[in-house]
C-alpha positions in Angstrom: 118.9 156.7 82.4 120.1 155.4 85.3 116.8 156.8 87.4 115.2 155.6 84.7 115.7 152.2 85.3 115.9 152.1 88.9 112.9 153.9 88.7 110.9 150.6 86.7 113.7 148.5 88.9 111.0 150.0 91.9 108.2 149.6 90.4 108.8 146.2 88.9 109.4 145.2 92.5 106.1 147.4 94.6 103.8 145.6 91.4 104.8 142.3 92.7 104.6 142.9 96.6 101.1 144.2 96.1 99.9 141.6 94.1 101.2 139.1 96.5 99.3 141.2 98.4 96.8 142.5 97.4 95.1 142.5 100.8 97.7 144.4 102.5 97.4 146.9 99.9 93.0 146.9 99.9 93.6 147.1 104.1 96.3 150.4 103.9 95.0 152.0 101.7 98.8 153.9 100.5 101.0 152.7 98.1 103.8 149.7 99.3 107.3 151.4 100.2 110.1 149.5 100.7 109.8 149.2 104.5 106.6 147.1 103.3 108.3 144.5 100.9 110.3 142.5 103.7 110.3 139.1 103.7 107.5 137.1 104.7 108.5 133.8 106.8 106.8 130.7 105.8 104.3 129.4 108.7 105.2 126.7 110.6 104.3 123.1 109.4 101.9 121.6 112.3 103.7 118.2 113.5 102.9 114.5 112.2 99.9 114.0 115.2 101.7 110.2 117.0 101.1 106.7 115.7 99.8 105.2 118.5 102.0 101.6 119.4 100.8 98.5 117.9 99.7 96.8 121.4 102.1 93.8 121.2 101.3 92.5 124.8 100.7 88.9 125.5 96.9 88.7 125.6 97.0 90.1 122.2 99.9 89.8 119.6 102.8 88.4 120.7 105.4 90.3 119.9 107.7 87.5 118.1 104.5 87.0 116.2 103.6 90.4 115.4 107.1 90.8 113.7 107.0 87.7 111.8 103.5 89.2 110.6 105.1 92.7 109.4 107.9 91.3 107.6 105.6 89.3 105.6 103.5 92.4 105.0 106.0 94.8 104.3 107.4 91.4 101.4 104.2 90.9 99.9 103.7 93.9 99.8 103.1 94.6 95.6 100.1 91.9 96.3 98.0 93.7 98.7 96.3 96.3 98.2 95.1 97.2 101.6 97.4 97.5 104.0 95.5 99.4 107.1 94.7 96.3 108.6 95.6 92.7 109.1 95.0 89.5 110.4 97.2 87.1 112.6 96.3 83.7 112.9 98.1 83.1 116.0 98.2 78.7 115.0 100.5 78.4 118.8 97.5 79.5 121.0 94.8 76.1 121.5 91.6 76.2 120.3 89.9 77.1 123.1 91.6 80.7 123.5 90.7 83.4 121.1 93.8 83.5 118.2 92.4 85.0 115.4 93.5 88.8 115.3 92.6 91.6 113.7 94.2 94.3 113.9 95.0 98.0 112.7 98.0 98.9 111.9 96.7 103.2 112.0 96.1 103.4 115.4 96.9 99.4 116.9 93.3 98.6 117.7 92.4 95.1 117.3 89.9 92.8 117.9 90.5 88.3 118.5 88.3 85.6 117.7 88.4 81.9 118.1 89.4 80.1 114.9 89.2 76.2 114.4 92.2 74.5 112.7 92.2 71.8 109.9 91.8 67.7 110.9 94.8 67.6 109.6 96.6 69.5 111.9 95.3 67.8 115.4 95.0 64.0 113.5 94.2 63.3 117.8 91.6 66.2 118.6 93.5 67.9 121.2 93.1 71.6 120.4 95.7 72.5 119.8 98.2 72.6 115.5 100.5 69.9 115.7 102.1 70.5 111.7 101.1 72.9 108.8 100.7 71.2 105.3 100.0 72.8 101.2 98.8 69.2 100.8 95.3 69.0 98.4 93.8 66.1 100.3 95.6 66.7 103.8 92.5 69.2 105.3 95.2 70.8 107.1 95.7 74.2 108.3 98.9 76.0 105.9 101.1 78.5 106.9 102.0 81.6 105.8 100.4 85.2 104.1 97.4 84.9 102.5 96.0 88.0 101.0 91.4 87.9 100.8 89.5 87.7 98.1 86.1 88.0 96.4 83.2 86.5 98.6 80.8 83.7 98.1 78.1 81.1 99.2 79.1 77.7 99.4 78.8 75.0 100.8 79.1 76.6 104.6 76.9 79.4 103.3 78.5 83.2 103.5 82.7 82.9 102.6 85.3 84.3 101.5 88.1 82.6 99.0 92.0 83.2 100.3 95.0 83.4 98.0 98.5 82.2 99.3 101.1 83.9 98.3 104.2 81.7 100.0 105.0 78.3 98.7 103.9 77.3 101.7 100.9 77.8 101.3 100.5 78.7 97.4 97.8 75.8 96.5 95.1 77.4 98.7 92.2 78.6 96.6 92.4 75.1 94.8 92.6 73.2 98.0 89.6 75.0 98.5 90.6 77.1 101.6 88.6 80.0 103.0 86.8 82.5 105.9 84.1 81.3 106.7 81.2 80.2 109.7 80.7 76.6 111.6 79.1 76.0 115.0 81.9 73.5 115.4 83.8 76.7 116.3 81.0 78.8 117.8 81.7 79.4 121.8 79.7 77.3 123.4 81.4 74.3 121.9 84.2 75.3 124.7 81.9 74.6 127.8 80.6 70.9 126.1 84.1 70.4 125.5 87.1 71.9 125.9 88.0 72.9 122.3 86.7 73.9 119.4 85.8 71.4 116.7 88.3 70.8 113.4 87.9 72.5 110.1 89.1 70.9 106.8 91.5 73.6 106.6 89.8 76.1 106.3 89.8 79.1 108.9 86.4 78.2 110.5 85.4 81.2 113.0 81.9 81.4 114.9 78.7 81.5 113.1 77.9 84.8 115.1 81.3 86.4 114.4 81.5 86.2 110.7 79.6 89.6 110.1 82.5 91.5 112.3 85.1 89.4 110.7 83.8 90.1 107.1 83.4 93.5 107.9 86.5 94.5 109.6 89.0 92.4 107.2 86.9 92.9 104.0 88.6 91.8 100.6 92.6 92.9 99.5 93.9 92.3 103.3 96.2 90.1 104.3 96.1 87.3 107.1 99.4 85.9 108.4 99.0 82.3 110.0 102.0 81.0 111.8 103.6 79.0 115.0 105.8 80.9 116.6 
């Protein structure tokens, strides 16, 4: 009886192994033995591909500003559908510099564009943003995190609505703060005036840059504007 039980257990073990590695049985053309029932080690897990560091030089995005933008992305994560790329508007830089940076957070690549600020943020038209405002009628740029929304065609042509996610820009949708193109944000303004013109608080980019900005930014991504 004990012998029969041992035989049953042995056959069960052999059957289990055969089901697990049928190719081995077919290749060998023989019955499996206890020697064949060695544990099979798990294949080594390939290492995860390295994540490229995000460029943080002063020629791209200043480190302090980037840290603030990433902290804002984390804080508003539930409201931002796409988190692979973000746009960072460095409003500490003059309008004569490409200061609208679209950063790919997966590989660190970035592309920078000229962008105008609001006339209410620079009343004397110095080319530098002096103040932010969230007030209706201020014509000023607002600071904080925005999420890009839908596209439409308005008085400035193709435009993209923005939703403010912070108390400092929560009126953005009602104020019609959008991304659009404008002649006064074209590069040739720098040759004649040394700075861009001013918007009514919108992120106005050059007419030749709008399609690129829309293609890289899309809907459901974050724009972060700050002066650090």
